[in-house]
VEXDREN-2710 file (C-alpha; in Angstrom, 1 decimal):
% VEXDREN-2710
k/r/px/py/pz
1/MET/-0.1/-0.2/-0.1
2/SER/3.1/2.5/1.0
3/GLY/4.1/1.6/-2.6
4/GLN/1.4/2.5/-4.8
5/LYS/1.4/5.7/-2.3
6/ASN/4.7/6.1/-3.5
7/VAL/4.0/6.3/-6.8
8/ASP/0.8/8.5/-6.2
9/ILE/3.2/11.1/-5.1
10/ASN/5.6/10.8/-7.4
11/LEU/3.2/11.2/-10.5
12/ARG/1.3/14.0/-9.2
13/LEU/5.1/16.0/-8.5
14/SER/6.0/14.5/-11.9
15/LEU/2.7/16.5/-13.5
16/SER/3.4/19.6/-10.8
17/LEU/7.0/19.8/-12.5
18/SER/5.6/19.6/-16.1
19/LEU/3.1/22.3/-15.5
20/VAL/5.5/24.7/-14.0
21/PHE/7.8/23.4/-17.1
22/LEU/4.7/24.4/-19.4
23/PHE/4.1/28.1/-17.7
24/VAL/7.6/29.5/-17.0
25/ARG/9.9/28.0/-20.1
26/PRO/11.4/31.0/-21.7
27/ALA/9.2/33.5/-24.1
28/ARG/11.8/32.3/-27.1
29/SER/10.0/29.0/-27.7
30/GLN/7.0/31.0/-28.2
31/ALA/7.6/32.9/-31.9
32/ILE/6.4/36.3/-31.5
33/HIS/3.7/37.1/-35.1
34/GLU/2.6/40.2/-35.2
35/TYR/3.1/43.4/-37.4
36/MET/5.9/45.3/-37.4
37/ASP/7.4/48.7/-38.7
38/LEU/10.9/48.6/-39.2
39/GLN/11.6/52.2/-39.3
40/ILE/9.1/55.3/-38.8
41/HIS/10.3/59.1/-37.7
42/PRO/8.3/60.5/-35.2
43/THR/11.0/62.7/-33.5
44/MET/11.7/64.0/-37.1
45/HIS/11.4/67.8/-35.7
46/ILE/14.1/67.3/-33.2
47/ALA/16.8/67.1/-36.3
48/HIS/14.5/69.1/-38.5
49/SER/12.6/72.0/-37.1
50/ASN/10.3/72.6/-40.1
51/PHE/8.0/69.3/-39.0
52/THR/5.8/69.7/-36.0
53/PRO/6.1/67.7/-33.5
54/GLY/5.5/63.8/-33.1
55/LEU/3.6/61.5/-30.9
56/THR/1.3/64.2/-30.1
57/TYR/-2.8/63.6/-29.4
58/PHE/-5.2/65.6/-31.8
59/ASP/-8.9/65.8/-30.4
60/GLU/-10.9/62.5/-32.0
61/GLU/-14.0/65.2/-33.0
62/ASP/-11.5/67.2/-35.2
63/PRO/-9.1/65.0/-36.8
64/PRO/-6.2/66.2/-38.9
65/LYS/-7.1/66.1/-42.7
66/LEU/-4.1/64.4/-44.1
67/THR/-3.4/62.8/-47.5
68/TYR/-1.3/60.8/-49.0
69/LYS/1.4/63.9/-50.0
70/HIS/2.9/64.4/-46.6
71/THR/6.6/65.1/-47.6
72/PHE/6.8/68.0/-45.0
73/THR/3.5/67.2/-42.5
74/ASN/3.6/65.0/-39.5
75/VAL/1.1/62.0/-39.6
76/ASN/2.4/60.6/-36.7
77/TYR/-0.2/61.2/-34.6
78/ALA/-0.4/58.9/-30.9
79/ASN/-3.9/57.9/-32.3
80/TYR/-2.4/56.1/-35.0
81/TRP/0.1/54.7/-32.8
82/GLU/-2.0/53.6/-29.6
83/ASN/-3.8/50.3/-30.2
84/ASN/-3.0/49.8/-33.8
85/LYS/-3.9/46.6/-35.8
86/GLY/-2.1/47.1/-38.5
87/CYS/1.2/47.6/-36.4
88/ARG/2.0/46.2/-33.0
89/ILE/5.9/47.1/-32.8
90/PHE/7.0/50.3/-34.3
91/VAL/11.1/50.8/-34.7
92/VAL/11.8/54.0/-34.2
93/GLY/14.9/55.5/-36.7
94/PHE/16.7/58.7/-35.1
95/MET/18.2/60.9/-37.0
96/THR/20.7/63.8/-37.1
97/LYS/21.1/66.6/-40.3
98/GLU/22.8/65.1/-43.2
99/ARG/25.7/67.5/-43.4
100/ILE/26.6/67.1/-39.4
101/ARG/30.1/67.1/-38.6
102/ASN/30.1/68.0/-34.9
103/ARG/30.0/64.3/-32.7
104/GLN/29.2/65.9/-29.7
105/LYS/26.1/67.5/-31.2
106/ALA/25.2/64.8/-33.6
107/ARG/24.9/62.4/-30.2
108/SER/23.2/65.1/-28.4
109/VAL/20.3/65.4/-31.0
110/ILE/19.8/61.4/-30.8
111/LEU/19.6/61.5/-27.0
112/GLU/17.3/64.5/-27.1
113/GLN/14.6/62.4/-29.5
114/MET/15.4/59.3/-27.2
115/LYS/14.4/61.3/-24.6
116/TYR/11.1/62.8/-26.5
117/VAL/10.1/59.3/-27.0
118/GLU/10.7/58.3/-23.1
119/ASP/8.8/61.0/-22.0
120/PHE/6.1/60.2/-24.1
121/VAL/5.5/56.7/-22.7
122/GLN/5.9/58.0/-19.4
123/GLN/3.3/59.8/-19.5
124/HIS/1.1/56.6/-21.3
125/PRO/2.6/54.0/-19.9
126/ASP/-0.8/52.2/-19.9
127/LYS/-0.6/51.9/-23.1
128/PHE/2.8/52.3/-24.6
129/ALA/6.2/50.9/-23.7
130/VAL/10.0/50.8/-25.2
131/ALA/11.7/47.8/-25.1
132/LYS/15.6/48.0/-25.0
133/SER/16.4/44.2/-25.9
134/PRO/14.7/41.1/-27.7
135/GLY/13.9/39.7/-24.3
136/GLU/11.5/42.8/-23.4
137/VAL/9.9/42.7/-26.8
138/ARG/8.9/39.2/-26.3
139/LYS/8.0/39.8/-22.5
140/LEU/5.9/43.1/-23.7
141/VAL/4.0/40.7/-26.8
142/THR/2.9/38.0/-24.4
143/GLN/2.1/39.2/-21.3
144/THR/0.5/42.9/-22.3
145/LYS/-1.5/44.6/-25.1
146/LYS/1.0/47.7/-25.4
147/THR/2.3/49.4/-28.7
148/ILE/6.0/48.6/-28.3
149/ILE/8.9/50.7/-29.7
150/VAL/12.2/49.7/-30.1
151/TYR/15.4/52.0/-30.9
152/SER/17.5/52.7/-34.4
153/ILE/19.7/55.3/-35.6
154/GLU/19.5/55.8/-39.2
155/GLY/23.0/57.2/-40.5
156/GLY/25.9/56.6/-38.9
157/LYS/27.7/59.5/-39.9
158/SER/29.4/61.3/-36.9
159/LEU/28.0/58.6/-34.5
160/ILE/30.0/55.7/-35.2
161/GLY/33.5/56.6/-35.1
162/SER/34.6/54.2/-32.4
163/GLU/34.2/50.5/-30.4
164/GLU/33.2/53.1/-27.4
165/ASP/30.5/54.8/-29.8
166/ALA/29.1/51.7/-30.3
167/LYS/28.9/50.3/-26.8
168/PHE/27.2/53.5/-25.6
169/TRP/24.6/53.0/-28.1
170/ALA/24.2/49.6/-27.2
171/ASP/23.8/50.5/-23.9
172/LYS/20.9/52.9/-24.7
173/GLY/18.9/50.3/-26.3
174/VAL/19.5/51.0/-30.0
175/ALA/19.1/47.6/-32.1
176/PHE/20.5/48.7/-35.2
177/VAL/22.2/51.4/-37.0
178/THR/21.4/52.4/-40.8
179/LEU/24.8/52.7/-41.5
180/ILE/24.8/54.7/-44.2
181/HIS/22.2/57.6/-44.9
182/MET/21.8/59.6/-48.0
183/LEU/25.1/61.0/-48.2
184/ASP/28.9/60.0/-48.8
185/SER/30.4/59.9/-45.4
186/GLU/33.8/58.8/-43.6
187/LEU/31.6/55.3/-43.3
188/GLY/30.8/54.9/-47.5
189/SER/28.8/56.0/-50.3
190/SER/24.9/56.1/-50.5
191/ALA/23.1/55.2/-53.3
192/ILE/21.6/57.5/-55.5
193/ARG/18.3/57.4/-56.9
194/PRO/17.4/58.6/-60.3
195/GLY/16.5/62.1/-60.7
196/ILE/18.8/65.4/-60.5
197/LEU/17.4/66.2/-57.1
198/TYR/19.3/63.1/-55.7
199/SER/22.3/64.1/-57.0
200/ILE/22.3/67.1/-56.1
201/ILE/21.6/66.2/-52.8
202/ASN/24.9/64.3/-52.9
203/PRO/27.2/65.5/-55.6
204/LYS/30.0/64.0/-53.6
205/GLY/28.7/61.0/-54.5
206/ALA/27.3/61.7/-58.2
207/LEU/30.8/63.0/-59.2
208/ARG/32.8/60.1/-57.5
209/SER/33.9/57.3/-59.6
210/LYS/32.3/53.6/-59.0
211/LYS/35.8/52.1/-58.0
212/LYS/35.7/55.2/-55.1
213/ARG/32.5/54.5/-53.8
214/GLY/33.0/51.7/-51.4
215/LEU/32.7/50.9/-47.9
216/THR/35.8/52.7/-46.0
217/ASP/38.1/51.3/-43.7
218/LEU/36.3/53.0/-40.9
219/GLY/33.3/52.0/-42.3
220/ARG/34.1/48.4/-41.6
221/ASN/35.5/48.7/-38.6
222/ALA/31.8/50.3/-37.7
223/ILE/30.1/47.0/-38.4
224/GLN/32.3/44.6/-36.8
225/TRP/32.2/47.5/-33.6
226/LEU/28.5/47.3/-33.9
227/ALA/28.3/43.8/-34.0
228/ASN/30.8/43.5/-30.5
229/ALA/28.5/45.2/-28.8
230/GLY/25.3/43.6/-29.9
231/ILE/24.0/45.8/-32.4
232/MET/22.5/45.2/-36.1
233/THR/23.8/46.9/-39.1
234/ASP/21.5/48.0/-41.8
235/ILE/22.6/47.9/-45.2
236/SER/19.7/50.0/-46.4
237/HIS/20.6/53.1/-48.7
238/MET/24.3/52.1/-49.5
239/SER/25.3/52.2/-52.9
240/ASP/25.7/49.1/-54.8
241/SER/29.7/49.0/-54.0
242/THR/29.6/49.9/-50.5
243/ARG/27.0/47.0/-50.2
244/ALA/29.2/44.6/-51.8
245/ASP/31.9/45.2/-49.7
246/ALA/29.6/45.5/-46.7
247/LEU/28.0/41.8/-48.0
248/ASP/32.0/40.7/-48.2
249/LEU/32.5/41.7/-45.0
250/MET/29.8/40.4/-43.3
251/GLU/29.5/37.3/-44.7
252/GLU/33.3/36.5/-43.5
253/LYS/32.7/37.8/-39.9
254/GLY/29.6/35.6/-39.7
255/ILE/27.3/39.1/-39.1
256/PRO/23.9/38.5/-40.3
257/PRO/22.8/41.1/-42.8
258/VAL/19.8/43.2/-42.4
259/SER/18.2/45.4/-45.0
260/THR/14.9/47.5/-43.5
261/HIS/14.0/49.5/-46.7
262/ASP/15.5/49.0/-50.4
263/MET/14.3/48.0/-52.9
264/PHE/14.1/45.1/-55.3
265/LYS/16.4/45.1/-58.7
266/PRO/14.8/43.6/-61.0
267/ILE/11.6/45.5/-60.8
268/GLN/12.9/48.6/-59.3
269/ASN/16.5/49.4/-61.4
270/MET/18.4/51.4/-59.2
271/GLN/20.9/51.5/-56.7
272/ARG/18.8/51.9/-53.7
273/SER/17.8/48.3/-55.2
274/ILE/19.5/44.6/-54.3
275/SER/19.9/42.1/-57.1
276/GLU/18.8/38.8/-57.1
277/VAL/22.1/37.5/-56.1
278/ASP/22.6/39.9/-53.1
279/VAL/18.8/38.5/-51.9
280/ILE/20.4/35.3/-51.8
281/ARG/23.8/36.3/-49.6
282/ILE/21.4/38.5/-47.4
283/TYR/19.5/35.4/-46.5
284/GLN/21.9/33.1/-46.6
285/ALA/23.7/34.8/-43.9
286/HIS/21.0/34.3/-41.5
287/GLY/19.5/38.0/-42.6
288/PHE/16.4/38.9/-43.8
289/MET/14.6/42.1/-46.4
290/SER/11.8/44.3/-45.4
291/LEU/10.8/46.6/-48.3
292/PRO/9.3/50.1/-48.4
293/LEU/5.4/50.2/-47.7
294/SER/4.8/53.3/-49.9
295/GLY/3.8/52.5/-53.3
296/ILE/5.6/55.9/-54.4
297/SER/8.6/54.5/-53.1
298/LEU/8.8/51.3/-55.0
299/LYS/7.6/52.4/-58.5
300/PRO/9.2/50.1/-61.3
301/HIS/12.5/51.7/-62.5
302/ARG/13.5/49.8/-66.0
303/PRO/11.9/46.4/-64.9
304/ASP/13.3/43.5/-66.0
305/PRO/11.5/42.0/-69.1
306/LYS/9.7/39.5/-67.2
307/TYR/8.4/41.9/-64.8
308/LYS/7.3/44.6/-67.0
309/LYS/5.6/41.8/-69.5
310/LEU/3.8/40.8/-66.1
311/LEU/2.9/44.4/-64.9
312/GLU/1.7/45.3/-68.5
313/SER/-0.9/42.1/-68.2
314/GLN/-2.5/43.3/-64.5
315/SER/-5.6/45.2/-65.8
316/ASP/-6.6/46.6/-62.7
317/TYR/-3.2/47.5/-61.4
318/CYS/-2.5/51.4/-60.1
319/ASN/0.9/52.7/-60.2
320/GLY/2.3/54.4/-57.0
321/SER/-1.1/52.7/-55.4
322/VAL/-1.2/49.5/-52.2
323/ASP/-0.9/48.0/-55.8
324/THR/2.4/48.8/-56.2
325/TYR/3.9/47.2/-53.0
326/ARG/2.2/43.9/-53.4
327/PHE/3.8/43.5/-57.1
328/THR/7.0/43.8/-55.5
329/TYR/5.9/42.4/-52.4
330/GLU/4.5/39.0/-54.2
331/ALA/8.0/39.3/-56.4
332/LEU/10.3/39.0/-53.6
333/GLN/8.2/36.0/-52.1
334/SER/8.1/34.0/-55.4
335/PHE/11.6/34.6/-55.7
336/LEU/12.7/33.1/-52.0
337/GLU/10.3/30.6/-52.1
338/GLU/11.9/29.4/-56.1
339/ASN/15.3/29.7/-54.5
340/VAL/14.8/27.8/-51.1
341/SER/17.3/24.9/-51.5
342/ARG/20.0/27.6/-52.5
343/ILE/19.2/29.7/-49.4
344/PHE/18.9/26.9/-46.5
345/LYS/22.2/25.4/-49.0
346/ASP/20.4/22.0/-48.6
347/ASN/19.2/20.9/-52.3
348/SER/16.3/18.7/-50.9
349/LYS/14.6/21.4/-49.1
350/THR/11.5/23.3/-51.0
351/MET/8.8/25.3/-49.9
352/GLY/6.8/22.3/-49.3
353/ASN/8.9/20.3/-46.9
354/LEU/9.9/23.4/-44.8
355/THR/8.8/23.3/-41.2
356/GLU/6.7/26.3/-40.0
357/ASP/10.2/27.3/-37.7
358/GLU/12.7/27.2/-41.0
359/LYS/9.9/29.6/-42.8
360/ILE/10.7/32.3/-40.4
361/ASP/14.4/32.3/-42.0
362/LEU/12.1/33.4/-45.4
363/ALA/10.4/36.5/-43.7
364/ILE/10.4/40.0/-45.3
365/GLY/9.4/43.1/-43.3
366/PHE/8.3/46.1/-44.1
367/GLN/9.2/50.1/-43.4
368/SER/6.6/52.8/-43.7
369/ASP/9.0/55.6/-42.9
370/PHE/6.3/57.6/-42.1
371/ASN/7.7/61.3/-41.7
372/GLY/10.7/60.0/-44.1
373/TRP/10.8/62.7/-46.4
374/LEU/8.4/61.2/-48.7
375/ASN/4.9/60.6/-49.9
376/HIS/2.9/57.3/-49.5
377/SER/0.3/55.0/-51.5
378/ARG/-2.1/56.9/-53.6
379/PRO/-5.7/55.7/-53.5
380/ARG/-6.3/53.3/-56.4
381/TYR/-10.5/54.6/-57.3
382/GLY/-11.3/58.7/-56.9
383/LYS/-9.8/62.1/-58.3
384/LYS/-6.5/61.0/-56.8
385/GLY/-6.5/57.1/-58.0
386/CYS/-6.6/55.2/-61.6
387/LYS/-10.4/54.4/-61.6
388/GLU/-13.8/56.3/-60.9
389/VAL/-15.6/55.5/-57.6
390/ALA/-18.0/52.7/-58.5
391/PRO/-21.6/53.6/-56.7
392/GLY/-22.7/50.8/-54.3
393/THR/-19.2/49.3/-54.2
394/VAL/-17.7/48.6/-50.7
395/TYR/-13.8/49.7/-50.6
396/GLU/-11.5/49.4/-47.7
397/PRO/-10.1/52.8/-46.7
398/ILE/-6.6/52.7/-48.2
399/GLU/-8.2/52.7/-51.7
400/LEU/-9.8/55.6/-51.3
401/LYS/-7.5/57.5/-49.5
402/GLY/-4.1/56.0/-49.7
403/LEU/-1.7/55.4/-47.1
404/ALA/-2.2/59.0/-45.7
405/HIS/-1.2/57.9/-42.3
406/PRO/0.3/54.9/-40.0
407/GLY/-3.4/54.5/-39.2
408/LEU/-4.3/53.1/-42.5
409/MET/-1.8/50.1/-42.1
410/GLU/-4.5/47.6/-41.1
411/SER/-6.7/48.8/-43.8
412/GLN/-3.6/47.6/-46.1
413/TRP/-3.4/44.1/-44.2
414/LYS/-7.4/44.0/-44.7
415/TRP/-7.3/44.8/-48.9
416/MET/-4.4/42.2/-49.4
417/ALA/-6.0/39.6/-47.2
418/LYS/-9.5/40.2/-49.5
419/GLU/-7.0/39.5/-52.5
420/HIS/-5.3/36.2/-51.4
421/VAL/-1.9/37.6/-50.7
422/ASP/-0.1/35.5/-48.3
423/LEU/0.9/37.9/-45.2
424/GLU/2.4/35.9/-43.1
425/PRO/5.8/36.3/-44.0
426/ILE/5.2/39.8/-43.0
427/LEU/4.1/38.5/-40.0
428/ARG/6.9/36.1/-39.1
429/ALA/9.2/39.3/-39.5
430/SER/9.0/40.3/-36.0
431/GLU/9.8/36.9/-35.0
432/LYS/13.1/36.9/-37.6
433/PHE/14.1/40.6/-36.3
434/LEU/14.4/39.3/-32.8
435/ARG/16.2/36.0/-33.7
436/VAL/18.8/38.1/-35.7
437/TRP/18.7/40.9/-33.1
438/GLU/19.6/37.9/-30.5
439/SER/22.0/36.3/-32.6
440/VAL/24.2/39.2/-32.7
441/ILE/23.8/39.8/-28.6
442/LYS/25.0/36.1/-28.9
443/GLU/27.9/36.3/-30.4
444/LYS/29.0/39.7/-28.5
445/ALA/29.1/37.6/-25.4
446/LYS/31.5/35.2/-26.7
END
């Protein structure tokens, strides 16, 4: 009888331990599955005073009259960030002035922006939170309903000049640094988009020969310093030569590359776009890509014949609208799926036999860039669209207004879902982002 009693006790103990393990195991085992904006700029007014402050509330009875044309207009109202069903996690991109040279001033401008965000969060602690590590993001996602803010810096000029600089920003919770921005700098060369305006913005880059537009020695060191500090390097905005140098270095050093808002070169054939070869390299190196959310940014430019023909075959396509984002997103998604065996370096791998966990490695993020000196997707219908509004037809707001502000991101995803677009790679990008961040932090500790 006592033997049976001991068995019962042991069984209850075993069950109790199993339940404890079930409920207290690390959050890492639960994949995050959220819409995550890889870069947005609510503090642009601090670096550039022509903008009005972001993260302020407007009267719901008198909302601002915003359109998709908002290059110099603040659209980052807190109303649109709070409980946004189209985006749970926002990566704030802090910026300095492009031509800043004073390193102390550059640092102070970034710190002022961080304080602005943290003051805002302290005023609304029940609705918003800043996450300064992957673990904090996971905890906030699984244990709260708060809107989550992550830190990044766009443009390393005058900010990343030493190992100490990288450690300083890591201590502030910066997840990644977009090393290059609009100008050639001491770190490397910037991609120049087509059009005279971009050559005027970056005259040094426009006049330099291709051979002299690679990653500098300081740029190489900066990537390593950032990795040593547990900070990811975003290769967006790099010229083709600089990007090639960066990918060579990161491949050699085992540093996963992230591209938060470059385009897909077969469709947008320009310096700001990534070639098919480099897309494969990024994913093979355990990194990932994220596309600009704006249809204006993703307009086709001298596309390859394959995609030109495909575009011409789409009778309902409206250039510069949400259609344009969808077209590039699905093209990149298809390209990744067609190259699964190359990405995983395993000829037996196909999209059909990947596990759900492996599919996370094929994630495609998005980056809204609201208040980043650009307009967004135009409407599909109406005066500013491509077709007239049909009486009695129910449209998504994104089709009638375009992407006028962050609050319309939910409408974009709803429209794409109605069009039977697979949104899983976008939702998986939040988990992929955290895994890349975690891997860089882990390597730093070695």
